[in-house]
PDB file of N, CA, C and O in Angstrom:
ATOM      1  N   MET A   1      78.055 112.658  78.424  1.00  0.00           N
ATOM      2  CA  MET A   1      78.582 112.594  77.060  1.00  0.00           C
ATOM      3  C   MET A   1      77.764 113.407  76.228  1.00  0.00           C
ATOM      4  O   MET A   1      76.565 113.519  76.485  1.00  0.00           O
ATOM      5  N   SER A   2      78.346 114.056  75.141  1.00  0.00           N
ATOM      6  CA  SER A   2      77.788 114.957  74.399  1.00  0.00           C
ATOM      7  C   SER A   2      77.147 114.126  73.090  1.00  0.00           C
ATOM      8  O   SER A   2      77.487 112.993  72.748  1.00  0.00           O
ATOM      9  N   LYS A   3      76.214 114.903  72.491  1.00  0.00           N
ATOM     10  CA  LYS A   3      75.679 114.230  71.396  1.00  0.00           C
ATOM     11  C   LYS A   3      76.661 113.716  70.164  1.00  0.00           C
ATOM     12  O   LYS A   3      77.575 114.473  69.838  1.00  0.00           O
ATOM     13  N   THR A   4      76.529 112.652  69.576  1.00  0.00           N
ATOM     14  CA  THR A   4      77.311 112.107  68.551  1.00  0.00           C
ATOM     15  C   THR A   4      76.833 112.875  67.330  1.00  0.00           C
ATOM     16  O   THR A   4      75.647 113.028  67.036  1.00  0.00           O
ATOM     17  N   LYS A   5      77.985 113.394  66.575  1.00  0.00           N
ATOM     18  CA  LYS A   5      77.714 114.021  65.254  1.00  0.00           C
ATOM     19  C   LYS A   5      77.736 112.908  64.213  1.00  0.00           C
ATOM     20  O   LYS A   5      78.678 112.116  64.233  1.00  0.00           O
ATOM     21  N   VAL A   6      76.735 112.786  63.272  1.00  0.00           N
ATOM     22  CA  VAL A   6      76.573 111.755  62.290  1.00  0.00           C
ATOM     23  C   VAL A   6      76.841 112.494  60.997  1.00  0.00           C
ATOM     24  O   VAL A   6      76.175 113.490  60.714  1.00  0.00           O
ATOM     25  N   VAL A   7      77.850 112.012  60.156  1.00  0.00           N
ATOM     26  CA  VAL A   7      78.140 112.695  58.824  1.00  0.00           C
ATOM     27  C   VAL A   7      78.023 111.636  57.606  1.00  0.00           C
ATOM     28  O   VAL A   7      78.444 110.503  57.838  1.00  0.00           O
ATOM     29  N   TYR A   8      77.598 111.854  56.595  1.00  0.00           N
ATOM     30  CA  TYR A   8      77.213 110.983  55.482  1.00  0.00           C
ATOM     31  C   TYR A   8      78.198 111.259  54.303  1.00  0.00           C
ATOM     32  O   TYR A   8      78.164 112.393  53.826  1.00  0.00           O
ATOM     33  N   LYS A   9      79.005 110.420  53.818  1.00  0.00           N
ATOM     34  CA  LYS A   9      80.040 110.522  52.813  1.00  0.00           C
ATOM     35  C   LYS A   9      80.170 109.301  51.949  1.00  0.00           C
ATOM     36  O   LYS A   9      79.916 108.190  52.414  1.00  0.00           O
ATOM     37  N   LYS A  10      80.554 109.468  50.714  1.00  0.00           N
ATOM     38  CA  LYS A  10      80.822 108.343  49.818  1.00  0.00           C
ATOM     39  C   LYS A  10      82.087 107.524  50.571  1.00  0.00           C
ATOM     40  O   LYS A  10      83.146 108.094  50.831  1.00  0.00           O
ATOM     41  N   LEU A  11      81.861 106.279  50.848  1.00  0.00           N
ATOM     42  CA  LEU A  11      82.869 105.382  51.354  1.00  0.00           C
ATOM     43  C   LEU A  11      83.306 104.266  50.422  1.00  0.00           C
ATOM     44  O   LEU A  11      82.495 103.791  49.627  1.00  0.00           O
ATOM     45  N   ARG A  12      84.350 103.902  50.479  1.00  0.00           N
ATOM     46  CA  ARG A  12      84.784 102.766  49.551  1.00  0.00           C
ATOM     47  C   ARG A  12      84.997 101.413  50.190  1.00  0.00           C
ATOM     48  O   ARG A  12      84.690 100.364  49.625  1.00  0.00           O
ATOM     49  N   THR A  13      85.558 101.488  51.443  1.00  0.00           N
ATOM     50  CA  THR A  13      85.964 100.211  52.147  1.00  0.00           C
ATOM     51  C   THR A  13      85.163  99.761  53.321  1.00  0.00           C
ATOM     52  O   THR A  13      85.362  98.685  53.885  1.00  0.00           O
ATOM     53  N   ALA A  14      84.193 100.679  53.693  1.00  0.00           N
ATOM     54  CA  ALA A  14      83.301 100.258  54.863  1.00  0.00           C
ATOM     55  C   ALA A  14      81.938 100.874  54.800  1.00  0.00           C
ATOM     56  O   ALA A  14      81.695 101.829  54.061  1.00  0.00           O
ATOM     57  N   TRP A  15      81.092 100.340  55.550  1.00  0.00           N
ATOM     58  CA  TRP A  15      79.675 100.903  55.738  1.00  0.00           C
ATOM     59  C   TRP A  15      79.794 102.135  56.550  1.00  0.00           C
ATOM     60  O   TRP A  15      79.044 103.066  56.256  1.00  0.00           O
ATOM     61  N   GLY A  16      80.625 102.274  57.527  1.00  0.00           N
ATOM     62  CA  GLY A  16      80.923 103.390  58.453  1.00  0.00           C
ATOM     63  C   GLY A  16      82.069 103.326  59.337  1.00  0.00           C
ATOM     64  O   GLY A  16      82.729 102.310  59.557  1.00  0.00           O
ATOM     65  N   TYR A  17      82.282 104.597  59.880  1.00  0.00           N
ATOM     66  CA  TYR A  17      83.461 104.692  60.772  1.00  0.00           C
ATOM     67  C   TYR A  17      83.228 105.359  62.000  1.00  0.00           C
ATOM     68  O   TYR A  17      82.507 106.357  62.006  1.00  0.00           O
ATOM     69  N   ALA A  18      83.832 104.864  63.208  1.00  0.00           N
ATOM     70  CA  ALA A  18      83.588 105.675  64.412  1.00  0.00           C
ATOM     71  C   ALA A  18      84.774 106.307  64.781  1.00  0.00           C
ATOM     72  O   ALA A  18      85.834 105.690  64.887  1.00  0.00           O
ATOM     73  N   TYR A  19      84.645 107.619  65.002  1.00  0.00           N
ATOM     74  CA  TYR A  19      85.715 108.518  65.501  1.00  0.00           C
ATOM     75  C   TYR A  19      85.565 108.935  67.089  1.00  0.00           C
ATOM     76  O   TYR A  19      85.039 109.964  67.512  1.00  0.00           O
ATOM     77  N   ILE A  20      86.090 108.004  67.769  1.00  0.00           N
ATOM     78  CA  ILE A  20      85.805 107.878  69.148  1.00  0.00           C
ATOM     79  C   ILE A  20      86.232 109.315  69.840  1.00  0.00           C
ATOM     80  O   ILE A  20      85.436 109.953  70.528  1.00  0.00           O
ATOM     81  N   ASN A  21      87.485 109.715  69.596  1.00  0.00           N
ATOM     82  CA  ASN A  21      87.818 111.002  70.344  1.00  0.00           C
ATOM     83  C   ASN A  21      87.001 112.106  69.949  1.00  0.00           C
ATOM     84  O   ASN A  21      86.703 113.018  70.720  1.00  0.00           O
ATOM     85  N   GLN A  22      86.639 112.034  68.763  1.00  0.00           N
ATOM     86  CA  GLN A  22      85.653 113.216  68.095  1.00  0.00           C
ATOM     87  C   GLN A  22      84.175 113.159  68.442  1.00  0.00           C
ATOM     88  O   GLN A  22      83.405 114.109  68.302  1.00  0.00           O
ATOM     89  N   ASN A  23      83.820 111.847  68.950  1.00  0.00           N
ATOM     90  CA  ASN A  23      82.344 111.691  69.096  1.00  0.00           C
ATOM     91  C   ASN A  23      81.609 111.740  67.901  1.00  0.00           C
ATOM     92  O   ASN A  23      80.481 112.233  67.898  1.00  0.00           O
ATOM     93  N   LYS A  24      82.199 111.216  66.736  1.00  0.00           N
ATOM     94  CA  LYS A  24      81.672 111.365  65.431  1.00  0.00           C
ATOM     95  C   LYS A  24      81.588 110.021  64.654  1.00  0.00           C
ATOM     96  O   LYS A  24      82.498 109.192  64.618  1.00  0.00           O
ATOM     97  N   ILE A  25      80.353 109.905  64.021  1.00  0.00           N
ATOM     98  CA  ILE A  25      80.249 108.708  63.132  1.00  0.00           C
ATOM     99  C   ILE A  25      80.089 109.379  61.606  1.00  0.00           C
ATOM    100  O   ILE A  25      79.492 110.417  61.321  1.00  0.00           O
ATOM    101  N   VAL A  26      80.825 108.444  60.691  1.00  0.00           N
ATOM    102  CA  VAL A  26      80.806 108.696  59.291  1.00  0.00           C
ATOM    103  C   VAL A  26      80.061 107.523  58.774  1.00  0.00           C
ATOM    104  O   VAL A  26      80.489 106.417  59.103  1.00  0.00           O
ATOM    105  N   LEU A  27      79.059 107.588  58.051  1.00  0.00           N
ATOM    106  CA  LEU A  27      78.273 106.651  57.489  1.00  0.00           C
ATOM    107  C   LEU A  27      78.390 106.797  55.914  1.00  0.00           C
ATOM    108  O   LEU A  27      78.601 107.895  55.397  1.00  0.00           O
ATOM    109  N   TYR A  28      78.234 105.564  55.136  1.00  0.00           N
ATOM    110  CA  TYR A  28      78.209 105.560  53.734  1.00  0.00           C
ATOM    111  C   TYR A  28      76.892 106.205  53.392  1.00  0.00           C
ATOM    112  O   TYR A  28      75.847 105.814  53.912  1.00  0.00           O
ATOM    113  N   ASP A  29      76.940 107.285  52.437  1.00  0.00           N
ATOM    114  CA  ASP A  29      75.789 107.936  52.180  1.00  0.00           C
ATOM    115  C   ASP A  29      74.654 107.384  51.543  1.00  0.00           C
ATOM    116  O   ASP A  29      73.615 108.035  51.437  1.00  0.00           O
ATOM    117  N   LYS A  30      74.802 105.980  51.018  1.00  0.00           N
ATOM    118  CA  LYS A  30      73.852 105.391  50.213  1.00  0.00           C
ATOM    119  C   LYS A  30      73.050 104.314  51.294  1.00  0.00           C
ATOM    120  O   LYS A  30      72.097 103.643  50.898  1.00  0.00           O
ATOM    121  N   LEU A  31      73.457 104.250  52.425  1.00  0.00           N
ATOM    122  CA  LEU A  31      72.676 103.302  53.452  1.00  0.00           C
ATOM    123  C   LEU A  31      71.335 103.697  53.532  1.00  0.00           C
ATOM    124  O   LEU A  31      71.006 104.881  53.599  1.00  0.00           O
ATOM    125  N   LYS A  32      70.527 102.742  53.527  1.00  0.00           N
ATOM    126  CA  LYS A  32      68.966 102.944  53.612  1.00  0.00           C
ATOM    127  C   LYS A  32      68.438 101.717  54.428  1.00  0.00           C
ATOM    128  O   LYS A  32      69.048 100.649  54.448  1.00  0.00           O
ATOM    129  N   GLY A  33      67.256 101.936  55.106  1.00  0.00           N
ATOM    130  CA  GLY A  33      66.545 100.797  55.740  1.00  0.00           C
ATOM    131  C   GLY A  33      67.198 100.139  57.031  1.00  0.00           C
ATOM    132  O   GLY A  33      67.816 100.777  57.882  1.00  0.00           O
ATOM    133  N   LYS A  34      66.993  98.911  57.048  1.00  0.00           N
ATOM    134  CA  LYS A  34      67.466  98.299  58.063  1.00  0.00           C
ATOM    135  C   LYS A  34      69.033  98.198  58.251  1.00  0.00           C
ATOM    136  O   LYS A  34      69.557  98.091  59.359  1.00  0.00           O
ATOM    137  N   LYS A  35      69.659  98.238  57.179  1.00  0.00           N
ATOM    138  CA  LYS A  35      71.244  98.201  57.285  1.00  0.00           C
ATOM    139  C   LYS A  35      71.738  99.561  57.819  1.00  0.00           C
ATOM    140  O   LYS A  35      72.691  99.585  58.598  1.00  0.00           O
ATOM    141  N   HIS A  36      71.110 100.713  57.421  1.00  0.00           N
ATOM    142  CA  HIS A  36      71.340 102.034  58.065  1.00  0.00           C
ATOM    143  C   HIS A  36      71.206 101.897  59.555  1.00  0.00           C
ATOM    144  O   HIS A  36      72.116 102.200  60.327  1.00  0.00           O
ATOM    145  N   LEU A  37      70.120 101.462  59.903  1.00  0.00           N
ATOM    146  CA  LEU A  37      69.977 101.329  61.374  1.00  0.00           C
ATOM    147  C   LEU A  37      70.944 100.388  62.110  1.00  0.00           C
ATOM    148  O   LEU A  37      71.340 100.696  63.234  1.00  0.00           O
ATOM    149  N   GLU A  38      71.338  99.250  61.513  1.00  0.00           N
ATOM    150  CA  GLU A  38      72.433  98.427  62.005  1.00  0.00           C
ATOM    151  C   GLU A  38      73.685  99.152  62.075  1.00  0.00           C
ATOM    152  O   GLU A  38      74.281  99.062  63.149  1.00  0.00           O
ATOM    153  N   ILE A  39      74.197  99.834  61.184  1.00  0.00           N
ATOM    154  CA  ILE A  39      75.452 100.318  60.997  1.00  0.00           C
ATOM    155  C   ILE A  39      75.582 101.568  61.916  1.00  0.00           C
ATOM    156  O   ILE A  39      76.627 101.808  62.522  1.00  0.00           O
ATOM    157  N   ILE A  40      74.504 102.332  61.990  1.00  0.00           N
ATOM    158  CA  ILE A  40      74.474 103.571  62.961  1.00  0.00           C
ATOM    159  C   ILE A  40      74.683 103.036  64.479  1.00  0.00           C
ATOM    160  O   ILE A  40      75.475 103.577  65.251  1.00  0.00           O
ATOM    161  N   LEU A  41      73.914 101.953  64.811  1.00  0.00           N
ATOM    162  CA  LEU A  41      74.014 101.344  66.187  1.00  0.00           C
ATOM    163  C   LEU A  41      75.446 100.624  66.282  1.00  0.00           C
ATOM    164  O   LEU A  41      76.057 100.617  67.350  1.00  0.00           O
ATOM    165  N   HIS A  42      75.904 100.081  65.243  1.00  0.00           N
ATOM    166  CA  HIS A  42      77.258  99.544  65.339  1.00  0.00           C
ATOM    167  C   HIS A  42      78.225 100.555  65.668  1.00  0.00           C
ATOM    168  O   HIS A  42      79.043 100.320  66.558  1.00  0.00           O
ATOM    169  N   GLU A  43      78.230 101.706  65.024  1.00  0.00           N
ATOM    170  CA  GLU A  43      79.259 102.690  65.205  1.00  0.00           C
ATOM    171  C   GLU A  43      78.987 103.430  66.360  1.00  0.00           C
ATOM    172  O   GLU A  43      79.949 104.002  66.872  1.00  0.00           O
ATOM    173  N   GLN A  44      77.760 103.557  66.943  1.00  0.00           N
ATOM    174  CA  GLN A  44      77.527 104.149  68.193  1.00  0.00           C
ATOM    175  C   GLN A  44      78.194 103.320  69.306  1.00  0.00           C
ATOM    176  O   GLN A  44      78.824 103.884  70.201  1.00  0.00           O
ATOM    177  N   LEU A  45      78.057 101.992  69.253  1.00  0.00           N
ATOM    178  CA  LEU A  45      78.584 101.039  70.279  1.00  0.00           C
ATOM    179  C   LEU A  45      80.019 101.266  70.277  1.00  0.00           C
ATOM    180  O   LEU A  45      80.569 101.312  71.377  1.00  0.00           O
ATOM    181  N   HIS A  46      80.739 101.420  69.193  1.00  0.00           N
ATOM    182  CA  HIS A  46      82.150 101.582  69.267  1.00  0.00           C
ATOM    183  C   HIS A  46      82.500 102.890  70.004  1.00  0.00           C
ATOM    184  O   HIS A  46      83.518 102.906  70.695  1.00  0.00           O
ATOM    185  N   ILE A  47      81.761 103.934  69.908  1.00  0.00           N
ATOM    186  CA  ILE A  47      82.001 105.186  70.660  1.00  0.00           C
ATOM    187  C   ILE A  47      81.601 105.015  72.152  1.00  0.00           C
ATOM    188  O   ILE A  47      82.320 105.522  73.012  1.00  0.00           O
ATOM    189  N   LEU A  48      80.455 104.303  72.505  1.00  0.00           N
ATOM    190  CA  LEU A  48      80.220 103.864  73.891  1.00  0.00           C
ATOM    191  C   LEU A  48      81.091 103.152  74.494  1.00  0.00           C
ATOM    192  O   LEU A  48      81.489 103.453  75.620  1.00  0.00           O
ATOM    193  N   PHE A  49      81.538 102.051  73.803  1.00  0.00           N
ATOM    194  CA  PHE A  49      82.402 100.896  74.469  1.00  0.00           C
ATOM    195  C   PHE A  49      83.622 100.766  73.643  1.00  0.00           C
ATOM    196  O   PHE A  49      83.611  99.852  72.819  1.00  0.00           O
ATOM    197  N   PRO A  50      84.652 101.504  73.715  1.00  0.00           N
ATOM    198  CA  PRO A  50      85.624 101.637  72.787  1.00  0.00           C
ATOM    199  C   PRO A  50      86.595 100.324  72.843  1.00  0.00           C
ATOM    200  O   PRO A  50      87.330 100.032  71.899  1.00  0.00           O
ATOM    201  N   ASP A  51      86.524  99.599  73.991  1.00  0.00           N
ATOM    202  CA  ASP A  51      87.355  98.503  74.284  1.00  0.00           C
ATOM    203  C   ASP A  51      86.667  97.181  73.957  1.00  0.00           C
ATOM    204  O   ASP A  51      87.247  96.102  74.075  1.00  0.00           O
ATOM    205  N   MET A  52      85.553  97.296  73.590  1.00  0.00           N
ATOM    206  CA  MET A  52      84.668  95.995  73.417  1.00  0.00           C
ATOM    207  C   MET A  52      85.143  95.558  71.981  1.00  0.00           C
ATOM    208  O   MET A  52      85.359  96.338  71.053  1.00  0.00           O
ATOM    209  N   ASP A  53      85.277  94.127  71.941  1.00  0.00           N
ATOM    210  CA  ASP A  53      85.758  93.392  70.687  1.00  0.00           C
ATOM    211  C   ASP A  53      84.786  93.561  69.589  1.00  0.00           C
ATOM    212  O   ASP A  53      83.594  93.647  69.885  1.00  0.00           O
ATOM    213  N   GLU A  54      85.192  93.623  68.247  1.00  0.00           N
ATOM    214  CA  GLU A  54      84.493  93.692  67.191  1.00  0.00           C
ATOM    215  C   GLU A  54      83.201  92.661  67.030  1.00  0.00           C
ATOM    216  O   GLU A  54      82.091  92.974  66.598  1.00  0.00           O
ATOM    217  N   ASP A  55      83.608  91.412  67.465  1.00  0.00           N
ATOM    218  CA  ASP A  55      82.356  90.473  67.335  1.00  0.00           C
ATOM    219  C   ASP A  55      81.405  90.781  68.370  1.00  0.00           C
ATOM    220  O   ASP A  55      80.219  90.594  68.096  1.00  0.00           O
ATOM    221  N   ALA A  56      81.703  91.212  69.490  1.00  0.00           N
ATOM    222  CA  ALA A  56      80.639  91.609  70.353  1.00  0.00           C
ATOM    223  C   ALA A  56      79.959  92.903  69.793  1.00  0.00           C
ATOM    224  O   ALA A  56      78.761  93.118  69.979  1.00  0.00           O
ATOM    225  N   ILE A  57      80.722  93.700  69.144  1.00  0.00           N
ATOM    226  CA  ILE A  57      79.819  95.032  68.626  1.00  0.00           C
ATOM    227  C   ILE A  57      78.872  94.588  67.515  1.00  0.00           C
ATOM    228  O   ILE A  57      77.749  95.091  67.487  1.00  0.00           O
ATOM    229  N   VAL A  58      79.232  93.676  66.584  1.00  0.00           N
ATOM    230  CA  VAL A  58      78.608  93.191  65.642  1.00  0.00           C
ATOM    231  C   VAL A  58      77.237  92.311  66.106  1.00  0.00           C
ATOM    232  O   VAL A  58      76.166  92.307  65.499  1.00  0.00           O
ATOM    233  N   ARG A  59      77.520  91.654  67.200  1.00  0.00           N
ATOM    234  CA  ARG A  59      76.361  90.782  67.856  1.00  0.00           C
ATOM    235  C   ARG A  59      75.393  91.801  68.384  1.00  0.00           C
ATOM    236  O   ARG A  59      74.241  91.740  67.953  1.00  0.00           O
ATOM    237  N   TYR A  60      75.688  92.681  69.214  1.00  0.00           N
ATOM    238  CA  TYR A  60      74.955  93.552  69.859  1.00  0.00           C
ATOM    239  C   TYR A  60      74.190  94.619  68.987  1.00  0.00           C
ATOM    240  O   TYR A  60      73.038  94.985  69.219  1.00  0.00           O
ATOM    241  N   SER A  61      74.883  95.015  68.082  1.00  0.00           N
ATOM    242  CA  SER A  61      74.235  95.957  67.040  1.00  0.00           C
ATOM    243  C   SER A  61      73.108  95.244  66.152  1.00  0.00           C
ATOM    244  O   SER A  61      72.064  95.808  65.826  1.00  0.00           O
ATOM    245  N   ARG A  62      73.419  94.052  65.835  1.00  0.00           N
ATOM    246  CA  ARG A  62      72.464  93.242  65.144  1.00  0.00           C
ATOM    247  C   ARG A  62      71.193  92.881  65.868  1.00  0.00           C
ATOM    248  O   ARG A  62      70.100  92.897  65.301  1.00  0.00           O
ATOM    249  N   THR A  63      71.375  92.524  67.260  1.00  0.00           N
ATOM    250  CA  THR A  63      70.418  92.214  68.240  1.00  0.00           C
ATOM    251  C   THR A  63      69.412  93.331  68.228  1.00  0.00           C
ATOM    252  O   THR A  63      68.242  93.217  67.864  1.00  0.00           O
ATOM    253  N   ILE A  64      70.059  94.540  68.713  1.00  0.00           N
ATOM    254  CA  ILE A  64      69.304  95.681  68.938  1.00  0.00           C
ATOM    255  C   ILE A  64      68.602  96.165  67.672  1.00  0.00           C
ATOM    256  O   ILE A  64      67.444  96.569  67.778  1.00  0.00           O
ATOM    257  N   CYS A  65      69.197  96.157  66.504  1.00  0.00           N
ATOM    258  CA  CYS A  65      68.615  96.366  65.280  1.00  0.00           C
ATOM    259  C   CYS A  65      67.486  95.567  64.986  1.00  0.00           C
ATOM    260  O   CYS A  65      66.506  96.061  64.430  1.00  0.00           O
ATOM    261  N   ASP A  66      67.541  94.251  65.345  1.00  0.00           N
ATOM    262  CA  ASP A  66      66.494  93.288  64.897  1.00  0.00           C
ATOM    263  C   ASP A  66      65.305  93.672  65.703  1.00  0.00           C
ATOM    264  O   ASP A  66      64.201  93.800  65.172  1.00  0.00           O
ATOM    265  N   LEU A  67      65.533  93.887  67.151  1.00  0.00           N
ATOM    266  CA  LEU A  67      64.432  94.199  67.960  1.00  0.00           C
ATOM    267  C   LEU A  67      63.696  95.716  67.587  1.00  0.00           C
ATOM    268  O   LEU A  67      62.469  95.822  67.597  1.00  0.00           O
ATOM    269  N   LEU A  68      64.411  96.630  67.327  1.00  0.00           N
ATOM    270  CA  LEU A  68      63.869  98.012  66.964  1.00  0.00           C
ATOM    271  C   LEU A  68      63.063  97.736  65.524  1.00  0.00           C
ATOM    272  O   LEU A  68      61.887  98.083  65.409  1.00  0.00           O
ATOM    273  N   TRP A  69      63.670  97.190  64.611  1.00  0.00           N
ATOM    274  CA  TRP A  69      63.053  96.900  63.424  1.00  0.00           C
ATOM    275  C   TRP A  69      61.766  96.120  63.466  1.00  0.00           C
ATOM    276  O   TRP A  69      60.760  96.478  62.853  1.00  0.00           O
ATOM    277  N   SER A  70      61.837  95.038  64.216  1.00  0.00           N
ATOM    278  CA  SER A  70      60.526  94.341  64.568  1.00  0.00           C
ATOM    279  C   SER A  70      59.383  95.115  65.305  1.00  0.00           C
ATOM    280  O   SER A  70      58.207  94.762  65.211  1.00  0.00           O
ATOM    281  N   GLU A  71      59.822  96.262  66.093  1.00  0.00           N
ATOM    282  CA  GLU A  71      58.880  97.098  66.683  1.00  0.00           C
ATOM    283  C   GLU A  71      58.374  98.066  65.749  1.00  0.00           C
ATOM    284  O   GLU A  71      57.444  98.801  66.080  1.00  0.00           O
ATOM    285  N   GLY A  72      58.969  98.140  64.472  1.00  0.00           N
ATOM    286  CA  GLY A  72      58.445  99.166  63.531  1.00  0.00           C
ATOM    287  C   GLY A  72      59.355 100.493  63.472  1.00  0.00           C
ATOM    288  O   GLY A  72      58.901 101.490  62.909  1.00  0.00           O
ATOM    289  N   TYR A  73      60.444 100.508  63.963  1.00  0.00           N
ATOM    290  CA  TYR A  73      61.294 101.644  63.854  1.00  0.00           C
ATOM    291  C   TYR A  73      61.778 101.816  62.334  1.00  0.00           C
ATOM    292  O   TYR A  73      62.280 100.915  61.662  1.00  0.00           O
ATOM    293  N   ARG A  74      61.564 102.994  61.956  1.00  0.00           N
ATOM    294  CA  ARG A  74      61.978 103.309  60.527  1.00  0.00           C
ATOM    295  C   ARG A  74      62.502 104.750  60.567  1.00  0.00           C
ATOM    296  O   ARG A  74      62.230 105.516  61.492  1.00  0.00           O
ATOM    297  N   ILE A  75      63.275 105.085  59.508  1.00  0.00           N
ATOM    298  CA  ILE A  75      63.733 106.429  59.380  1.00  0.00           C
ATOM    299  C   ILE A  75      63.058 106.905  58.166  1.00  0.00           C
ATOM    300  O   ILE A  75      63.046 106.261  57.117  1.00  0.00           O
ATOM    301  N   PHE A  76      62.459 108.121  58.343  1.00  0.00           N
ATOM    302  CA  PHE A  76      61.712 108.775  57.229  1.00  0.00           C
ATOM    303  C   PHE A  76      62.405 110.079  57.103  1.00  0.00           C
ATOM    304  O   PHE A  76      62.305 110.896  58.019  1.00  0.00           O
ATOM    305  N   LYS A  77      63.220 110.385  55.856  1.00  0.00           N
ATOM    306  CA  LYS A  77      63.727 111.776  55.558  1.00  0.00           C
ATOM    307  C   LYS A  77      63.204 112.366  54.474  1.00  0.00           C
ATOM    308  O   LYS A  77      63.560 113.501  54.157  1.00  0.00           O
TER     309      LYS A  77
END
């Protein structure tokens, strides 16, 4: 699988979108901190597991996010 492209835009109705066929994620450009990590994980899970139901995606993205955050993962730009 090729690298997922991440694009930041002003969004009105969601924190992010996964474009599975394009291997692309669009994220709300104001996301920061733990919410940014959660949403990027959430959208990547949609790309990796396109048939997984939304409740499972939410549960897994939050679980992974909580673990990474508790281990000190942070984004510095």
